[in-house]
C-alpha positions in Angstrom: 102.5 103.0 163.1 105.3 100.5 163.4 105.7 97.6 165.7 109.1 96.7 166.6 109.4 93.0 167.3 110.7 91.8 170.7 113.1 89.1 170.3 113.7 86.4 173.0 117.5 87.3 172.9 116.8 90.7 174.2 114.6 89.3 176.9 117.1 86.7 177.8 119.7 89.4 178.5 117.3 91.2 180.8 116.3 88.0 182.5 120.0 86.9 183.0 120.8 90.3 184.5 117.9 89.9 186.9 119.2 86.5 188.0 122.7 87.9 188.4 121.4 90.7 190.7 119.5 88.2 192.9 122.6 86.0 193.1 124.8 89.0 194.1 122.2 90.2 196.7 122.2 86.7 198.2 126.1 86.6 198.2 126.2 90.0 200.0 123.8 88.8 202.6 125.7 85.5 203.2 129.0 87.5 203.4 127.6 90.1 205.8 126.0 87.4 207.8 122.7 89.3 207.8 120.7 86.8 205.8 117.9 85.1 207.6 116.5 81.7 206.9 113.3 83.2 205.6 115.2 85.5 203.3 117.4 82.7 202.1 114.2 80.6 201.1 112.7 83.5 199.4 115.9 84.0 197.4 116.0 80.4 196.6 112.5 80.6 195.1 113.5 83.8 193.1 116.5 82.1 191.7 114.6 79.0 190.7 112.0 81.2 188.9 114.7 83.4 187.3 116.6 80.3 186.1 113.4 78.8 184.5 112.8 82.2 182.8 116.4 82.4 181.6 116.3 78.9 180.2 112.9 79.4 178.5 114.0 82.7 176.8 117.3 80.7 175.7 115.2 78.1 174.1 113.1 80.8 172.4 116.1 82.6 171.2 117.5 79.5 169.8 114.4 78.9 167.8 114.6 82.4 166.5 118.0 81.7 165.1 120.4 84.4 163.9 117.8 87.1 163.6 116.9 86.7 167.3 
């Protein structure tokens, strides 16, 4: 049995993609004028969480160096 290591850089890419999807969804809602204040607040919380996750994985990837 082999275990393939999970590198923070891989998780960083996935996390960044998630943050971009949330941002695009927010922009579409604003452009369409369909975004409610409640939805806007929820998206703001999600973006804050996503950003912290991206920054955390970026720090971890930096510690892994070239290999990560």
